[in-house]
C-alpha positions in Angstrom: 3.3 16.3 -14.4 5.8 15.5 -17.0 7.4 12.0 -17.1 11.2 11.4 -16.8 11.2 10.1 -20.4 9.5 13.3 -21.7 12.0 15.5 -19.9 15.0 13.5 -21.1 13.7 13.6 -24.7 13.4 17.3 -24.5 16.9 17.7 -23.0 18.3 15.5 -25.7 16.5 17.3 -28.6 17.6 20.7 -27.3 21.2 19.8 -26.7 21.2 20.2 -22.8 23.3 17.1 -22.1 27.0 17.6 -23.0 29.9 15.2 -22.8 33.5 16.3 -22.3 35.6 17.5 -19.3 33.9 20.1 -17.2 34.6 22.1 -14.1 31.4 22.5 -12.3 30.3 25.4 -10.2 30.9 23.2 -7.1 34.5 22.9 -8.0 34.2 19.3 -8.9 34.9 17.8 -12.3 32.5 15.7 -14.5 32.4 13.9 -17.9 28.9 15.3 -18.3 27.3 18.7 -18.1 23.7 19.9 -18.2 23.7 23.2 -20.2 20.2 24.3 -19.3 20.5 27.4 -21.4 20.0 25.2 -24.4 16.5 24.4 -23.5 15.7 27.8 -21.9 16.0 29.5 -25.2 12.7 28.0 -26.2 9.9 29.9 -24.3 7.1 27.4 -24.9 9.3 24.4 -23.6 10.5 26.5 -20.8 7.0 27.4 -19.7 6.0 23.7 -19.9 8.9 22.5 -17.8 8.5 25.3 -15.2 4.8 24.8 -14.9 5.4 21.2 -14.1 8.0 22.2 -11.6 5.5 24.6 -10.0 2.7 22.0 -9.6 3.9 20.4 -6.3 4.0 23.8 -4.8 0.5 25.1 -5.9 -1.1 24.4 -2.5 1.7 26.4 -0.6 0.9 30.0 0.2 3.9 31.3 -1.6 4.5 35.1 -1.7 7.7 35.2 -3.8 10.0 33.0 -5.8 13.7 33.6 -5.5 16.4 32.1 -7.6 20.2 32.5 -7.9 21.6 34.4 -10.9 22.4 33.6 -13.6 21.1 30.1 -14.3 18.0 30.2 -12.1 16.6 33.6 -13.4 14.5 32.2 -16.3 13.4 29.2 -14.2 12.4 31.5 -11.3 10.5 33.8 -13.6 8.5 31.0 -15.3 7.8 29.2 -12.0 6.6 32.5 -10.5 4.4 33.1 -13.5 2.9 29.6 -13.1 2.2 30.3 -9.5 1.0 33.9 -10.1 3.4 35.4 -7.6 6.3 37.9 -7.5 9.7 36.9 -8.7 13.2 38.2 -7.7 16.8 36.8 -7.8 19.9 36.9 -5.8 23.3 37.6 -7.4 26.9 37.8 -6.2 28.5 41.0 -5.0 32.2 40.7 -4.1 31.7 36.9 -4.1 28.8 36.8 -1.7 25.2 36.0 -2.7 22.9 39.0 -2.1 19.7 40.8 -3.1 20.5 43.8 -5.3 18.5 46.0 -7.7 16.1 47.1 -5.0 14.8 43.6 -4.4 13.5 42.8 -1.0 12.0 39.9 1.0 9.7 41.1 3.7 9.8 39.4 7.1 7.3 36.5 7.2 7.0 36.2 3.4 6.7 32.7 2.2 9.5 31.9 -0.3 10.0 29.2 -2.9 13.7 28.9 -3.9 14.2 27.6 -7.5 17.3 26.7 -9.6 18.1 25.1 -13.0 20.5 22.5 -11.9 22.1 21.4 -8.5 25.0 19.1 -7.9 26.1 19.9 -4.3 23.3 22.6 -3.8 25.8 25.4 -2.8 24.1 28.3 -4.7 20.7 27.3 -3.5 22.0 27.1 0.2 23.3 30.5 -0.3 20.0 31.8 -1.5 18.2 30.1 1.4 20.6 32.0 3.8 19.7 35.3 2.1 16.0 34.5 2.5 16.4 33.6 6.2 18.5 36.7 6.9 15.8 38.8 5.4 13.2 37.3 7.7 11.6 35.2 4.9 10.3 31.8 5.5 11.5 29.1 2.9 8.6 26.8 2.1 10.4 24.7 -0.5 13.1 24.3 -3.1 12.4 23.3 -6.7 15.0 22.5 -9.5 14.8 21.4 -13.1 17.6 18.8 -12.6 19.1 17.3 -9.4 22.5 15.9 -10.4 23.0 14.4 -6.9 20.2 11.9 -7.5 18.4 13.0 -4.2 21.5 13.2 -2.1 21.3 17.0 -1.5 19.4 18.0 1.6 18.2 21.5 1.9 16.1 21.0 5.1 12.9 21.9 3.2 10.6 20.1 0.9 12.4 19.5 -2.3 11.2 18.7 -5.8 13.2 18.1 -9.0 11.7 17.5 -12.4 14.5 15.2 -13.1 16.8 13.5 -10.5 19.8 11.6 -11.8 23.2 10.5 -10.7 25.9 12.3 -12.8 29.3 11.2 -11.6 31.6 13.9 -10.5 35.1 13.9 -9.1 37.5 16.1 -7.0 40.3 17.6 -9.2 42.7 15.2 -7.5 40.7 12.0 -8.4 39.4 13.1 -11.8 40.2 10.4 -14.4 40.3 13.0 -17.2 42.7 15.2 -15.2 44.9 12.2 -14.5 45.0 11.3 -18.2 45.9 14.9 -19.0 44.5 14.7 -22.5 41.4 17.0 -22.2 41.6 20.2 -20.3 38.6 21.0 -18.0 36.4 23.8 -19.3 34.0 25.9 -17.1 30.8 26.3 -19.0 28.6 27.7 -16.1 27.9 31.2 -15.1 29.9 31.5 -11.9 32.5 34.2 -12.2 30.5 36.5 -14.5 30.7 40.1 -13.4 
């Protein structure tokens, strides 16, 4: 298992941690953003991080790893490789998270849901709903970074490689919006077609 210091060092060296004025997928604003694509461009580092993320789930009888597109696809793939199981992903169709591309979850299959970063956990909760509607059984949730510092509850065993509190604000209470100097930018993948 990797230490918090090792993970933070990797994130700093690969440019994951960004500062500015960001509009998060959750709709909240933050002065900090975790651009996980910066570290995921390095296959050896990604494999190391995802193998460490998979470790706590090795004793679960997992049939398939499912992740939300776009941010979770590479993480899901590498975690599934570490576990030696099938990997699929959910994506949005008309604004709703769904399985496409012929992907299926069979009733009774044990499913691990993984994601790159969670703040409110909205995308992961949507994937959990897709799994349950398909008859799959969620056995856990794994993420590279939990920005809520453990405050998100998925109702299943939850493991984050790195858990930290990253302050976020509603648009109405965002100090950067109130200053009006720096416009918020949306660096994530939500809204891609």
